[in-house]
TORKEBA-351107 format. One record per residue (C-alpha): x, y, z. Coordinates in steps of 0.5 Angstrom, whole numbers, padded with zeros to 4 digits, always signed. Example, Ala and Ser with C-alpha at 12.3 -4.5 7.8 and 13.67 -1.06 7.14 Angstrom:
+0025-0009+0016+0027-0002+0014
! end
This chain:
+0021-0115+0083+0013-0114+0081+0012-0106+0083+0019-0106+0079+0017-0110+0073+0010-0105+0072+0015-0098+0074+0020-0100+0068+0013-0102+0063+0010-0095+0066+0016-0090+0064+0017-0094+0056+0009-0092+0055+0010-0085+0057+0016-0084+0053+0012-0087+0046+0006-0083+0047+0007-0077+0042+0005-0071+0045-0002-0069+0040-0002-0062+0043+0004-0059+0039+0003-0062+0033-0005-0060+0033-0001-0052+0033+0004-0053+0028+0003-0050+0022+0009-0048+0016+0006-0042+0012+0010-0039+0006+0013-0045+0004+0017-0046-0002+0020-0052-0005+0025-0054-0009+0024-0060-0014+0028-0058-0019+0034-0063-0022+0038-0060-0027+0042-0052-0027+0038-0048-0030+0032-0051-0025+0037-0048-0019+0038-0042-0022+0031-0041-0023+0029-0042-0016+0035-0039-0014+0034-0032-0015+0026-0034-0015+0027-0035-0008+0030-0028-0007+0023-0024-0010+0019-0030-0004+0023-0027+0001+0021-0020-0001+0013-0021-0001+0009-0018+0004+0005-0024+0006+0004-0031+0004+0002-0034+0011-0002-0039+0008+0000-0040+0001+0006-0046-0001+0009-0045-0007+0013-0052-0011+0017-0051-0017+0017-0057-0020+0023-0060-0026+0021-0064-0031+0026-0067-0036+0024-0068-0045+0029-0072-0047+0033-0068-0052+0029-0062-0051+0030-0060-0045+0026-0059-0039+0020-0056-0037+0018-0052-0031+0012-0052-0026+0010-0047-0021+0005-0050-0016+0001-0046-0011-0003-0050-0006-0004-0056-0011-0006-0051-0017-0002-0050-0022-0001-0042-0023+0005-0042-0027+0009-0046-0033+0015-0045-0038+0021-0050-0042+0028-0049-0041+0031-0051-0046+0038-0054-0046+0042-0047-0048+0044-0043-0042+0038-0037-0044+0037-0031-0039+0032-0033-0034+0031-0026-0032+0024-0024-0036+0021-0032-0034+0022-0031-0027+0019-0024-0027+0013-0027-0031+0013-0033-0025+0013-0028-0020+0007-0024-0023+0002-0030-0024+0005-0032-0016+0003-0025-0014-0004-0026-0019-0005-0033-0015-0005-0030-0008-0009-0024-0010-0014-0028-0014-0013-0032-0007-0015-0027-0002-0020-0025-0005-0025-0031-0007-0024-0032+0001-0025-0025+0003-0032-0025-0001-0035-0032+0000-0041-0030-0004-0037-0030-0011-0038-0037-0013-0032-0040-0016-0034-0040-0024-0037-0032-0023-0044-0034-0023
! end
């Protein structure tokens, strides 16, 4: 009976111990998060994600599309890459073509990715240029 109790405790203990080796090696790169709330925001995300899939190297970059409602004026859409705001635009209440804004956002993201790669490639350069 005493042995049975220890066996039961050992089995429970082994089931609830987390596997730390697997979680240390898991890393998700090239993630595109959608935090839009309006129809225009979802449309912007849809068009931007089509471009995002075609980017050659998104490893190490995570982009978040965040939308904030501005009462009676529309919404503010912000692109955040690795916790830095890289693009912001205002979407009105009426449907407007988003192609130009999506292309501007894509160019901003590509520019920010190039700058980030350049900063990591040349560690002797300071962030402020001095």
